[in-house]
Each structure stands twice: as C-alpha cells, then as structure tokens.
C-alpha positions in Angstrom: -28.5 48.2 68.5 -31.3 44.8 67.6 -34.6 47.6 67.9 -32.7 50.1 65.6 -32.2 47.7 63.1 -36.3 46.9 63.3 -36.8 50.7 63.4 -34.5 51.0 60.5 -35.9 48.3 58.9 -39.4 49.1 59.8 -39.0 52.9 58.3 -37.6 51.1 55.1 -40.8 49.0 54.7 -43.1 52.1 55.2 -41.2 55.0 53.6 -39.1 53.8 51.3 -41.7 51.0 50.6 -44.5 53.7 49.3 -42.5 56.1 47.9 -41.4 53.0 45.2 -45.0 52.0 44.7 -46.0 55.9 44.5 -43.0 56.2 41.4 -44.3 53.2 40.1 -47.9 53.9 39.7 -46.9 57.4 38.2 -44.7 55.6 35.8 -47.2 53.2 34.6 -49.9 54.8 34.8 -47.9 57.2 32.2 -46.9 54.2 30.1 -49.5 51.4 29.9 -50.7 51.6 26.6 -54.4 51.9 27.4 -57.1 54.4 28.2 -56.2 56.9 30.8 -58.6 55.9 33.4 -57.8 52.2 32.8 -54.1 53.2 32.8 -54.7 55.0 36.2 -56.8 51.9 37.5 -54.4 49.1 36.5 -51.3 51.4 37.8 -52.7 51.7 40.9 -53.8 47.8 41.9 -50.5 47.3 41.1 -48.7 49.6 43.9 -49.8 47.3 46.1 -48.2 44.3 45.0 -45.0 46.6 44.4 -45.7 48.0 48.1 -46.2 44.1 49.3 -43.2 42.9 47.4 -41.1 46.3 49.3 -42.2 45.2 52.6 -40.6 41.4 52.2 -37.8 42.7 50.5 -37.2 44.9 53.2 -37.4 42.3 56.1 -35.5 39.7 53.7 -32.6 41.4 52.9 -29.5 40.1 55.7 -29.2 43.9 57.2 -30.4 46.9 57.2 -27.8 48.6 54.6 -28.6 46.3 51.8 -33.0 46.8 53.1 -32.1 50.5 52.5 -30.5 49.9 49.1 -32.9 47.2 48.0 -35.6 50.0 48.4 -33.5 53.2 47.5 -31.9 52.2 44.6 -34.8 51.2 42.5 -37.0 54.4 44.1 -34.0 56.4 43.0 -34.0 55.2 39.2 -37.5 55.4 39.0 -37.5 59.2 40.4 -34.3 59.8 37.4 -36.9 58.5 35.0 -40.0 60.4 36.1 -37.6 63.6 36.6 -36.6 63.2 32.4 -39.4 62.1 31.0 -41.6 65.2 32.5 -39.1 67.5 31.7 -38.3 66.3 28.6 -42.5 66.9 27.6 
C-alpha cells in the first residue's frame, strides 16, 4: 500500500505538475502585457517555478488524495479558462 501511495504521488508530481505548468504557460503567454516573443519566454521561464512548486506540493501534502486535488483542481480551472478563452476569440 505504501509503494502504491508513493507511485501515485510520483505520477501526480510528474504528469500533474507538467499539465499544470503547461496550462499556466499557455495562459500567461496570452495574457502578459508585452511583446509576443517576450511573453512566451517569460511564461516559459515561469513554468519551471510552477512545476517545481507543484512537485513540492505533491510530496508535502498529507495524503495522495490531497496531492492529486492540489494539482488537479487548479489544472481543471486553468483548462476551463483556457478553453473558454479560446472559444470566445
């Protein structure tokens, strides 16, 4: 059971952290008030910080359910914002 919990956290950190960082990068690149190339570079650099914080969160959470919720819920919200923003334009 312990190994399964560690595996679950590792998957949440790797996959969930990547999805969260990618969504934040996509939204930040669109919303940052600067030239397009500068916004993309700034958003990409910020994605490393977001990914690192997501990994730290996953392994600092009390249990695997909270780890998944802490990564999954913000990713879901960002995905909805991105999706509705793309369909509106």
